BAMI-571298 format. One line per 8 residues: number of its first residue (from 1); for each residue x, y negated, z negated of C-alpha. Coordinates in steps of 0.25 Angstrom, whole numbers, plus 5000, padded with zeros to 4 digits. Layout:
N
NUM) X/Y/Z; ...
end
This chain:
210
1) 5359/4956/5026; 5369/4958/5037; 5382/4959/5028; 5388/4970/5020; 5385/4966/5007; 5369/4966/5009; 5360/4975/5003; 5358/4990/5008
9) 5343/4992/5012; 5344/5004/5020; 5353/5014/5026; 5354/5020/5040; 5361/5033/5043; 5368/5039/5055; 5359/5042/5066; 5347/5034/5061
17) 5341/5025/5071; 5335/5008/5070; 5333/4997/5078; 5342/4985/5079; 5336/4972/5077; 5349/4963/5077; 5364/4964/5080; 5372/4955/5072
25) 5385/4960/5075; 5390/4966/5061; 5377/4969/5058; 5364/4973/5065; 5350/4970/5060; 5341/4985/5061; 5329/4993/5058; 5329/5003/5053
33) 5319/5015/5057; 5312/5013/5042; 5311/4998/5046; 5322/4994/5036; 5330/4982/5041; 5343/4979/5038; 5358/4977/5044; 5368/4988/5048
41) 5381/4985/5053; 5384/4985/5067; 5395/4995/5068; 5385/5006/5062; 5375/5006/5072; 5378/5016/5085; 5370/5024/5096; 5374/5038/5098
49) 5365/5049/5105; 5351/5054/5100; 5350/5060/5087; 5346/5073/5086; 5349/5079/5071; 5348/5074/5057; 5360/5077/5048; 5355/5087/5036
57) 5368/5084/5026; 5380/5073/5028; 5389/5076/5037; 5404/5070/5038; 5412/5070/5050; 5423/5064/5058; 5422/5053/5046; 5407/5051/5049
65) 5398/5054/5038; 5384/5058/5042; 5374/5057/5032; 5362/5064/5030; 5350/5062/5039; 5360/5057/5049; 5352/5057/5063; 5365/5064/5073
73) 5365/5066/5089; 5372/5076/5096; 5384/5066/5099; 5385/5064/5083; 5384/5081/5081; 5395/5084/5091; 5405/5073/5088; 5405/5075/5072
81) 5402/5090/5073; 5392/5090/5064; 5387/5105/5062; 5373/5110/5065; 5370/5112/5051; 5369/5097/5046; 5359/5094/5057; 5345/5095/5058
89) 5337/5090/5070; 5328/5077/5069; 5316/5084/5065; 5318/5095/5055; 5312/5092/5041; 5318/5096/5029; 5315/5096/5014; 5316/5083/5008
97) 5318/5086/4996; 5328/5098/4998; 5333/5087/5006; 5335/5077/4995; 5341/5086/4986; 5353/5085/4996; 5354/5069/4989; 5355/5073/4976
105) 5366/5065/4970; 5368/5055/4980; 5370/5040/4978; 5359/5029/4975; 5362/5019/4985; 5353/5008/4989; 5347/5007/5003; 5354/5020/5005
113) 5347/5030/5013; 5358/5041/5015; 5364/5053/5008; 5376/5041/5004; 5366/5036/4995; 5351/5034/4994; 5342/5024/4986; 5327/5031/4984
121) 5321/5028/4996; 5331/5030/5007; 5332/5044/5001; 5319/5045/5004; 5318/5039/5016; 5331/5047/5020; 5325/5060/5017; 5311/5058/5023
129) 5319/5055/5036; 5328/5067/5036; 5317/5077/5031; 5304/5072/5037; 5308/5065/5048; 5300/5053/5043; 5305/5038/5041; 5300/5031/5028
137) 5301/5018/5023; 5314/5015/5016; 5310/5011/5002; 5301/5017/4993; 5289/5005/4993; 5288/5008/5007; 5292/5024/5006; 5279/5023/4996
145) 5270/5014/5004; 5270/5024/5017; 5268/5037/5008; 5255/5044/5004; 5254/5043/4989; 5252/5056/4981; 5242/5055/4968; 5251/5061/4958
153) 5264/5070/4956; 5254/5083/4956; 5252/5079/4972; 5266/5076/4974; 5272/5086/4984; 5289/5089/4985; 5295/5077/4994; 5284/5066/4991
161) 5288/5053/4988; 5287/5049/4973; 5288/5033/4972; 5294/5023/4961; 5294/5008/4958; 5305/5007/4969; 5310/5021/4971; 5307/5034/4976
169) 5310/5047/4975; 5305/5062/4981; 5296/5072/4974; 5303/5087/4972; 5291/5092/4964; 5288/5094/4949; 5292/5079/4947; 5305/5079/4951
177) 5310/5068/4962; 5322/5066/4968; 5327/5052/4972; 5339/5043/4974; 5337/5033/4962; 5347/5023/4956; 5344/5028/4942; 5353/5039/4944
185) 5360/5033/4957; 5359/5045/4965; 5348/5056/4972; 5342/5064/4959; 5333/5072/4956; 5323/5069/4943; 5310/5073/4937; 5299/5063/4933
193) 5293/5071/4923; 5304/5075/4915; 5304/5065/4906; 5317/5057/4907; 5318/5043/4906; 5321/5040/4921; 5309/5050/4924; 5301/5040/4914
201) 5304/5027/4922; 5302/5034/4936; 5287/5036/4933; 5286/5024/4927; 5289/5019/4941; 5282/5029/4948; 5272/5023/4958; 5268/5036/4966
209) 5271/5049/4976; 5268/5048/4989
end
């Protein structure tokens, strides 16, 4: 709903694009690239030049914080004096596991899609968009429906997605997963086969691999 205390369902970060559905003054109804509809503060909507780069790490400049994965124009780079080592081309791809490890300890945040705070599917979506240049669905159920199932863990590959009831994680191999989870209230690495109470719980709600 168009009010401050309304539930957060997703987030946009600097430079992401969307379609405007209706301008209501203080709030604007939009549709994101992944098909999510919701309201944003109208003052957060801006123009800017053509996006040519994506940001490899969080960057601070002149009182503004650009989160990981922000999309930047030449004007942004010049205005905020962003060093070249922080930038990559829009087409460049990265190792999704290496990128995921950057966020160990980042707080769990319902509806979060940035390194200020992730929920499980928001983290997966952000990493796929940055690392593989793929726009995948926003929530874990739709991500699962859009994936190609893998028979079992023997066939699972590094970077596959592991789906649980209401949850998703990225597979690292050898039973390990990396995910944003409410149990630890942050991004963690866990082993599904270590015999812990938590791993047994995850196996009890396991659905499939894709």
